[in-house]
C-alpha positions in Angstrom: -15.5 80.9 -30.0 -18.3 78.8 -29.2 -19.1 77.5 -32.7 -15.1 76.9 -33.0 -14.9 75.0 -29.8 -18.2 73.4 -30.8 -16.5 72.2 -34.0 -13.4 71.2 -32.6 -15.1 68.8 -30.1 -17.0 67.3 -33.0 -13.8 66.4 -34.7 -12.3 65.1 -31.8 -15.3 62.5 -31.5 -15.2 61.8 -34.9 -11.6 60.6 -35.1 -12.2 58.7 -31.8 -15.1 56.9 -33.5 -12.9 56.2 -36.6 -10.0 55.0 -34.5 -12.4 52.7 -33.0 -13.6 51.5 -36.4 -9.6 50.7 -37.3 -9.0 48.8 -34.1 -11.8 46.3 -34.5 -10.6 45.8 -38.2 -7.3 45.0 -37.4 -8.3 42.6 -34.7 -10.5 41.0 -37.3 -7.8 40.7 -40.0 -5.6 39.5 -37.7 -8.0 36.6 -36.6 -8.2 35.7 -40.1 -4.8 35.5 -40.8 -4.3 33.0 -37.9 -6.8 31.3 -38.8 -5.3 31.2 -42.3 -2.3 29.9 -41.3 -3.8 27.4 -39.3 -5.8 25.6 -42.3 -2.7 26.4 -44.8 -0.7 24.3 -42.2 -3.3 21.1 -41.8 -3.7 21.2 -45.8 -0.1 21.4 -46.5 -0.6 24.7 -48.6 2.7 26.4 -49.6 3.6 29.8 -48.0 3.6 31.6 -51.2 0.2 30.6 -52.2 -1.1 31.6 -48.9 0.2 35.1 -49.6 -1.3 35.5 -52.9 -4.9 34.4 -51.6 -5.0 35.8 -48.4 -5.3 39.7 -49.5 -8.6 38.9 -51.1 -9.8 36.9 -48.4 -9.2 39.4 -45.9 -10.6 42.0 -48.2 -13.8 39.9 -48.7 -13.7 39.1 -44.7 -13.3 42.6 -43.6 -16.2 44.3 -41.7 -18.1 47.1 -43.4 -19.2 49.0 -40.3 -18.3 48.4 -36.5 -20.6 45.4 -36.4 -19.3 43.6 -39.2 -17.4 40.5 -38.0 -18.0 37.2 -40.1 -20.4 34.5 -38.5 -19.8 31.5 -36.5 -21.5 29.2 -39.3 -19.1 30.7 -41.9 -15.8 29.7 -39.6 -17.2 26.4 -38.7 -17.4 25.7 -42.6 -14.3 26.9 -42.9 -12.7 25.0 -40.3 -14.4 21.7 -41.6 -13.2 22.5 -45.2 -9.7 22.7 -43.9 -9.6 19.6 -41.7 -11.6 17.6 -45.0 -8.4 19.1 -47.0 -5.9 18.4 -44.6 -6.1 14.9 -43.8 -6.2 13.2 -46.9 -3.1 15.4 -47.4 -1.4 14.2 -44.1 -2.4 10.6 -45.2 -0.7 11.0 -48.8 2.6 12.4 -47.1 2.2 8.9 -44.8 1.8 6.9 -47.6 4.5 8.2 -50.0 7.0 8.0 -47.1 6.3 4.3 -46.9 6.9 4.4 -50.3 10.5 5.9 -50.0 11.4 3.0 -47.2 10.3 0.2 -50.2 12.7 2.2 -52.7 15.3 1.5 -50.4 14.9 -2.0 -50.2 14.5 -2.1 -53.8 17.5 -0.9 -54.4 19.2 -3.1 -51.9 17.9 -6.1 -53.4 18.6 -5.1 -56.9 22.4 -5.0 -55.4 22.7 -1.2 -55.7 23.8 -0.6 -52.2 25.1 -3.5 -50.2 22.8 -5.0 -47.4 24.5 -3.3 -44.6 24.3 0.4 -46.1 20.8 -0.8 -47.1 20.0 -1.2 -43.3 22.0 2.1 -42.2 19.9 3.7 -44.7 16.5 2.8 -43.8 17.4 2.9 -40.3 18.3 6.3 -40.7 15.3 7.1 -42.9 13.1 6.0 -40.1 15.2 8.6 -37.8 14.2 11.3 -40.3 10.6 10.3 -40.1 11.1 10.1 -35.9 12.5 14.1 -36.3 9.7 14.9 -38.3 7.4 13.3 -35.9 8.9 15.4 -32.6 8.7 18.5 -35.1 5.3 18.5 -35.4 4.4 17.4 -32.0 6.4 20.7 -31.0 3.7 22.5 -33.2 1.0 21.3 -31.2 0.1 18.9 -34.0 -0.6 15.9 -32.8 -2.3 14.1 -35.0 0.7 14.7 -37.6 3.3 13.6 -35.0 1.1 10.4 -34.3 1.4 9.5 -37.9 4.8 10.2 -38.5 5.6 8.4 -35.6 3.8 5.4 -37.1 5.5 5.9 -40.6 8.9 5.4 -38.6 7.6 2.3 -36.6 6.2 1.0 -39.7 9.7 1.4 -41.3 12.0 0.8 -38.7 10.8 -2.3 -36.4 9.7 -4.6 -39.7 13.6 -3.7 -41.5 15.2 -4.9 -38.1 13.2 -8.2 -38.1 13.7 -9.1 -41.6 17.6 -8.1 -41.7 18.1 -9.9 -38.3 16.3 -13.0 -39.5 16.1 -13.6 -43.3 18.9 -11.5 -44.5 21.2 -12.4 -41.4 23.1 -8.6 -41.6 22.5 -8.1 -37.8 23.9 -10.4 -35.5 21.6 -11.0 -32.5 23.4 -8.7 -29.9 23.7 -6.0 -32.2 20.0 -6.7 -33.4 18.9 -6.6 -29.8 21.0 -3.4 -29.2 19.1 -1.5 -31.7 15.8 -2.6 -31.4 16.2 -1.1 -27.5 17.8 2.0 -29.1 14.7 2.2 -31.6 12.1 1.7 -29.5 13.3 4.0 -26.8 14.0 6.6 -29.2 10.3 6.0 -30.6 9.0 6.2 -26.9 10.6 8.9 -25.9 8.7 10.8 -28.6 5.6 10.0 -27.4 6.6 10.6 -23.9 7.8 13.7 -24.4 4.8 15.4 -25.9 2.2 13.5 -24.5 1.1 11.2 -27.5 -0.3 8.2 -25.9 -1.7 6.6 -28.9 1.9 6.9 -30.3 3.1 5.4 -27.1 0.8 2.3 -27.4 1.7 1.8 -31.2 5.8 1.8 -30.0 5.4 0.0 -26.7 3.1 -3.2 -28.8 4.8 -3.1 -32.1 8.3 -3.0 -30.4 7.3 -5.5 -27.7 6.1 -8.2 -30.3 9.5 -7.6 -32.7 11.3 -8.5 -29.6 9.6 -11.6 -28.7 9.8 -12.6 -32.5 13.2 -12.1 -33.0 13.5 -14.0 -29.7 12.4 -17.5 -31.0 13.7 -16.3 -34.4 17.2 -16.0 -33.6 17.4 -18.8 -30.5 19.2 -15.9 -28.5 17.6 -15.3 -25.3 20.0 -13.6 -23.6 20.1 -10.5 -25.7 16.6 -10.0 -27.0 15.4 -10.6 -23.1 17.4 -7.7 -22.1 15.9 -5.7 -24.7 12.5 -6.5 -23.7 13.2 -5.9 -20.0 14.8 -2.6 -21.3 11.3 -1.5 -23.5 9.2 -2.8 -20.2 11.2 -0.6 -18.0 11.0 2.5 -20.3 7.3 1.9 -20.5 7.0 1.7 -16.9 8.7 5.1 -16.4 6.6 6.3 -19.3 2.9 5.5 -17.4 4.0 6.7 -14.1 5.0 10.0 -15.0 2.4 10.8 -17.5 -0.3 8.7 -15.9 -1.2 6.6 -18.6 -1.5 3.6 -16.5 -3.1 0.8 -18.8 0.4 1.1 -20.9 2.3 -0.9 -18.0 0.4 -3.8 -18.9 1.3 -4.7 -22.3 5.2 -5.3 -22.1 4.5 -6.6 -18.4 2.2 -9.3 -19.7 4.3 -10.0 -22.6 7.1 -10.8 -20.4 5.2 -13.2 -18.3 3.7 -15.0 -21.2 7.4 -15.3 -22.4 8.7 -16.5 -19.3 5.7 -19.2 -19.3 6.4 -20.2 -22.9 10.1 -20.5 -21.8 9.4 -22.9 -19.1 6.8 -24.9 -21.3 9.3 -25.5 -24.6 12.5 -25.7 -22.2 13.7 -29.6 -23.0 11.2 -30.0 -26.0 12.7 -31.4 -29.1 13.9 -28.2 -31.4 14.3 -26.0 -28.2 17.5 -27.2 -26.7 18.6 -23.9 -27.1 16.2 -22.5 -24.1 18.7 -24.0 -21.6 17.3 -24.2 -17.9 19.9 -21.9 -16.4 19.3 -19.4 -19.1 15.6 -19.1 -18.6 15.9 -19.3 -14.5 18.3 -16.3 -15.1 15.6 -14.0 -16.9 12.9 -15.4 -14.4 14.7 -13.9 -11.2 16.2 -11.1 -13.5 12.1 -10.3 -14.2 11.4 -10.5 -10.6 14.3 -8.5 -9.4 13.0 -5.9 -12.1 9.5 -5.8 -11.3 9.8 -5.7 -7.2 12.7 -3.3 -7.7 10.7 -0.8 -9.6 7.7 -1.1 -7.6 9.6 -0.9 -4.7 11.3 2.3 -5.3 8.0 3.7 -6.4 6.1 3.2 -3.2 9.1 3.1 -0.6 11.4 5.7 -1.8 9.4 8.3 -3.6 6.1 7.3 -1.5 3.2 6.5 -4.2 0.6 4.4 -3.3 0.4 0.7 -4.7 -2.1 0.4 -7.3 -3.8 -2.7 -9.1 -0.8 -3.4 -11.7 1.9 -3.4 -8.6 0.2 -5.9 -6.7 -1.0 -7.9 -10.0 2.4 -7.8 -11.5 4.3 -8.7 -8.3 2.1 -11.8 -7.7 2.6 -13.1 -11.1 6.4 -12.5 -10.9 6.4 -14.4 -7.5 5.0 -17.1 -9.6 6.3 -17.6 -12.6 9.7 -15.8 -11.9 10.9 -16.9 -8.6 8.8 -20.1 -8.2 9.2 -20.4 -12.2 13.1 -20.3 -11.5 13.3 -22.8 -8.7 11.3 -25.5 -10.7 13.2 -24.9 -13.9 16.4 -25.5 -12.0 15.5 -28.3 -10.1 16.0 -30.0 -6.8 19.5 -31.3 -7.9 20.6 -27.2 -8.4 23.4 -26.8 -5.8 22.2 -23.2 -4.4 18.7 -24.4 -4.2 18.5 -23.7 -0.6 18.7 -20.3 -1.5 15.0 -19.8 -2.5 13.3 -20.4 0.9 16.2 -18.7 2.7 15.6 -15.5 0.1 12.0 -15.8 0.6 12.0 -15.8 4.5 14.3 -12.7 4.2 12.2 -10.9 1.8 9.4 -11.9 4.2 10.8 -10.4 7.5 12.3 -7.3 5.5 8.4 -6.7 4.0 7.2 -7.0 7.9 9.6 -4.4 8.9 8.9 -2.0 6.6 5.5 -2.3 7.1 5.2 -2.0 10.8 8.2 0.0 11.5 7.8 2.5 8.9 4.6 2.8 6.8 2.2 2.2 9.8 3.7 5.4 11.2 2.5 7.3 8.3 -1.5 7.7 8.0 -0.7 8.6 4.2 0.4 5.2 4.0 -2.2 2.7 4.7 -2.2 1.1 1.3 1.3 0.3 1.1 1.5 -1.0 4.8 -1.5 -3.4 3.7 0.6 -4.5 0.7 3.7 -5.3 2.4 2.3 -6.8 5.5 0.4 -9.1 2.5 3.6 -9.5 0.7 5.3 -10.4 4.0 2.9 -13.2 5.1 2.7 -14.6 1.1 6.8 -14.9 1.1 6.7 -16.5 4.8 4.2 -18.7 4.0 6.2 -19.8 0.4 9.2 -20.1 2.4 8.1 -22.4 5.2 6.9 -24.6 2.6 9.8 -25.2 1.1 11.8 -25.1 4.4 9.7 -27.7 6.3 8.5 -30.6 4.5 5.3 -32.9 5.0 2.4 -31.8 7.0 4.2 -30.1 10.0 4.1 -26.7 8.1 0.9 -26.4 8.5 1.4 -26.1 12.1 3.6 -23.3 11.4 0.7 -21.6 9.5 -1.7 -22.3 11.9 0.7 -20.4 14.5 1.2 -17.5 12.0 -2.6 -17.2 11.8 -2.5 -17.1 15.5 0.2 -14.5 15.7 -1.5 -12.5 13.0 -5.1 -12.7 14.8 -3.1 -11.1 17.8 -1.7 -8.2 16.0 -4.5 -7.4 14.3 -6.8 -7.2 17.2 -6.1 -3.5 16.4 -9.0 -1.5 14.5 -6.5 0.2 11.8 -5.0 -3.6 11.0 -7.3 -4.2 8.9 -4.8 -6.4 6.3 -3.2 -8.1 9.3 -6.9 -9.9 9.8 -7.2 -10.9 6.4 -3.9 -12.5 6.2 -4.5 -14.2 9.7 -7.2 -15.6 7.6 -4.9 -16.6 4.2 -2.7 -18.2 7.0 -5.5 -20.4 8.4 -7.0 -21.7 5.1 -3.3 -22.3 4.3 -2.6 -24.5 7.5 -5.9 -26.4 6.7 -4.1 -27.3 3.6 -1.0 -27.9 4.5 -1.5 -30.1 7.6 -4.0 -32.7 5.4 -7.1 -31.3 7.3 -8.8 -30.2 4.1 -8.4 -33.7 2.1 -9.3 -35.9 5.4 -12.2 -33.5 6.1 -13.2 -33.8 2.3 -13.2 -37.4 2.4 -15.0 -37.8 6.3 -18.1 -36.2 4.6 -18.1 -37.1 1.0 -15.5 -39.9 0.6 -17.0 -43.0 -0.4 -13.7 -45.2 0.6 -13.3 -45.0 4.5 -9.9 -46.2 4.6 -8.8 -42.9 2.9 -10.1 -40.6 5.8 -10.4 -43.4 8.5 -6.9 -41.7 10.3 -7.0 -38.3 11.2 -3.2 -36.5 11.2 -2.2 -35.3 14.6 -1.2 -31.8 12.7 -4.9 -31.2 11.7 -5.6 -32.0 15.4 -3.3 -29.3 16.8 -4.3 -26.9 13.4 -7.8 -27.1 14.4 -7.2 -26.2 18.7 -4.8 -23.2 17.5 -7.3 -21.7 14.8 -10.0 -22.1 17.2 -7.4 -20.5 19.8 -7.2 -17.3 16.9 -10.7 -17.1 16.7 -11.3 -16.7 20.1 -8.3 -14.3 20.7 -9.2 -12.4 17.7 -13.2 -12.2 18.2 -14.6 -13.7 21.4 -13.4 -10.7 23.2 -13.7 -7.9 21.1 -16.7 -6.3 22.0 -18.7 -4.9 18.3 -22.3 -5.2 18.1 -22.3 -3.4 14.5 -19.7 -5.2 12.8 -17.3 -4.5 9.7 -17.2 -7.1 7.1 -13.3 -6.7 7.8 -13.8 -8.2 11.1 -16.6 -11.0 10.4 -15.1 -12.6 7.2 -11.4 -13.0 8.7 -12.7 -14.1 12.0 -15.2 -16.9 10.0 -12.6 -18.0 8.3 -10.8 -18.7 11.5 -14.1 -20.8 12.7 -14.9 -22.4 9.3 -11.2 -24.1 9.9 -11.9 -24.9 13.4 -15.5 -26.0 12.6 -14.2 -28.4 9.8 -11.7 -29.6 12.3 -13.7 -30.5 15.2 -16.6 -31.9 12.9 -13.9 -34.3 10.7 -12.3 -35.5 14.2 -16.0 -36.7 15.4 -17.0 -38.3 12.0 -13.4 -40.1 12.0 -13.7 -41.1 15.6 -17.0 -42.2 15.6 -17.1 -43.7 12.2 -15.2 -46.5 12.8 -17.8 -48.0 15.1 -21.2 -46.6 14.4 -20.9 -47.3 10.6 -18.4 -50.1 10.8 -15.9 -48.3 8.9 -13.0 -50.4 8.1 -14.7 -53.2 7.3 -15.4 -55.1 4.3 -19.1 -54.3 4.7 -19.4 -50.8 6.0 -22.5 -49.1 7.0 -23.4 -46.8 3.7 -26.6 -45.5 5.8 -25.2 -45.5 8.9 -22.2 -43.5 8.1 -25.0 -41.1 6.4 -26.9 -40.5 9.8 -23.4 -39.9 11.6 -22.4 -37.2 9.2 -25.7 -35.5 9.5 -26.0 -35.8 13.2 -22.5 -33.7 13.0 -23.5 -31.0 11.2 -26.8 -30.0 12.8 -25.0 -30.6 16.0 -22.1 -28.0 14.5 -25.3 -26.1 13.7 -26.7 -25.9 17.4 -23.5 -25.3 18.7 -22.5 -22.2 16.5 -26.3 -21.2 17.3 -25.9 -21.4 20.9 -22.3 -19.5 21.1 -23.8 -16.6 19.0 -26.2 -16.2 22.1 -23.3 -15.6 24.3 -21.3 -13.5 21.6 -23.3 -12.2 19.1 -20.6 -12.6 16.5 -22.0 -12.4 12.5 -20.1 -15.6 11.6 -21.7 -17.6 14.1 -24.9 -17.3 13.1 -23.7 -17.3 9.3 -22.3 -20.8 9.7 -25.2 -22.0 12.1 -27.5 -21.8 8.9 -24.6 -22.6 6.5 -24.7 -26.1 8.5 -28.2 -26.3 8.2 -28.3 -25.6 4.2 -25.1 -28.8 4.0 -27.2 -30.9 5.6 -30.4 -30.1 3.4 -28.4 -30.9 0.3 -26.8 -34.1 2.2 -30.1 -35.5 2.8 -31.0 -35.2 -1.0 -27.5 -36.8 -2.3 -26.7 -38.8 0.3 -29.5 -40.0 2.8 -32.0 -40.5 0.3 -30.2 -42.7 -2.4 -28.5 -45.0 0.5 -30.6 -45.1 3.5 -33.0 -47.6 5.0 -36.2 -46.7 6.6 -34.5 -46.5 10.5 -31.6 -44.1 9.0 -34.0 -42.0 7.1 -36.2 -41.7 10.4 -33.2 -40.8 12.1 -31.5 -38.1 9.8 -34.8 -36.6 9.1 -35.6 -36.3 13.2 -32.2 -34.7 13.3 -32.3 -32.5 10.5 -36.2 -31.0 11.2 -35.2 -30.8 15.1 -32.0 -28.3 14.2 -34.3 -26.3 11.8 -36.8 -25.8 14.9 -34.4 -24.9 17.4 -31.1 -23.6 15.8 -33.6 -20.1 14.8 -34.4 -20.3 18.5 -30.9 -19.9 20.1 -29.8 -17.3 17.5 -30.4 -13.9 19.6 -33.3 -11.8 18.6 -31.4 -9.1 18.1 -29.6 -10.5 15.2 -32.7 -11.2 13.7 -33.8 -7.6 13.9 -30.7 -6.6 12.7 -30.8 -8.5 9.7 -34.4 -7.1 9.2 -33.3 -3.7 10.0 -30.3 -3.9 6.8 -33.0 -5.1 4.7 -35.2 -2.3 5.6 -32.5 0.2 5.1 -30.8 -1.3 1.7 -33.1 0.3 -0.4 -32.8 4.1 0.9 -28.9 4.0 1.1 
């Protein structure tokens, strides 16, 4: 019995080894079959041929023992051979598909088919290849799908352009509707299967076709609508698939189209570009992008990105302001533009402060909508308030923003205060008067100082004091010191300009036919060095970075002015005065700056290499 049991155990062990051997062979055969099917699909090999050749390959590749799988080098060579064989075949099928399109064109040109039937047949033929691209994408053959989609695009869009222009088969509304449908279907295939290169091809080709047909057919409304639809579709696809670059082509094409239409409207041969039609397109462009961006940020809660900021600013400029310029001041509803801008500004501020600021996840959107409200308020008040009085309104906006932005987390509001202050300097006439007072040759152009400039000067100084003087901050971030610098620059330039205009008339005989250029140069130098010393002294009382920056900037400006104005125009006495004033300021200003600012600068310089 013992021998029999031992023999039985040996037989069972032998069977176990044989079964394991068979399992290994079956797994390897399945792998070979799967690889062969993939290679055959890539190379376009018929299935029957595959079944005829496969047994030989399986037999040749079958392992002779438990350790007989094929080597990686052989598999790599086989993959390369399949790729080399499949790519030319794929290109060949694509070229043959294009040949079929030319066959349909030849039949149409020879009269075998009526033009309308030829157009329908061509579009149907392109639709077939769109379906083939969709099937290839479903089978995870993305290269095949992209090339087949390219074939469909190359058939449909040129056919549409030619039949709408040279042949005149399709009217502009039908052509625009067809372009929208064809572009939408092709873009849907790209979006549904994640074919990013194909999406770029469709967006660029369809947008270019729409622009060409618009100018070729002189039909603004239908093709503008088609371009809007394509832009919205590409925008939706880019958001869903995170193809963030895809948003730009269609948007920029619409922006350029609007600018081009504004430039060409009213010129010879472009009387079809009527101002009301162009303005309607501009307003729709503004509503389209501001609406989509608003839904994405306010309804869906997505953060504002670079595209949203740039495109919003562009459509406000070429859309809203462009439409106002196209319609002209004689337009009956021209008063609607400032009202709409101010209403949108109030809505933006309300959304920013009463909704978005309460959500810590919406900091980026809060900053954008607060800034958008400021931009719209500046624009609306510029239209509603004539003359230089609007500069005072902007200065008061800077004062309010400086107060509201005193909180640490309201960074964007502080930058808005700076923007309002700079706008106030230009709107009140302060900037132009200051340029003339310090650099102008004709005193008659800057001798009088506008009253609004005085008001803006004091208000901006008050805004700086409100936001910076009483805020204790030794280690200051740039988002506090740089906006404070803008407020202080406007105030300092205002006071300096006032001194030059008030004292210049008597010191340099300004206003006479023989005004003293050399004395005027000394006066300007004296104002600059005095400003430097005052700012340096203020930095000792309140260690604010912008005070130190401006103190040294005034010295640099004075040095440049000495070389450009004082030396060429000065006399011996005026040069003596200018050099003494400037040299004394170079000695005194660094002494007035508190020592901790020097230590802070040196410490930052030493710490920079280790950061």
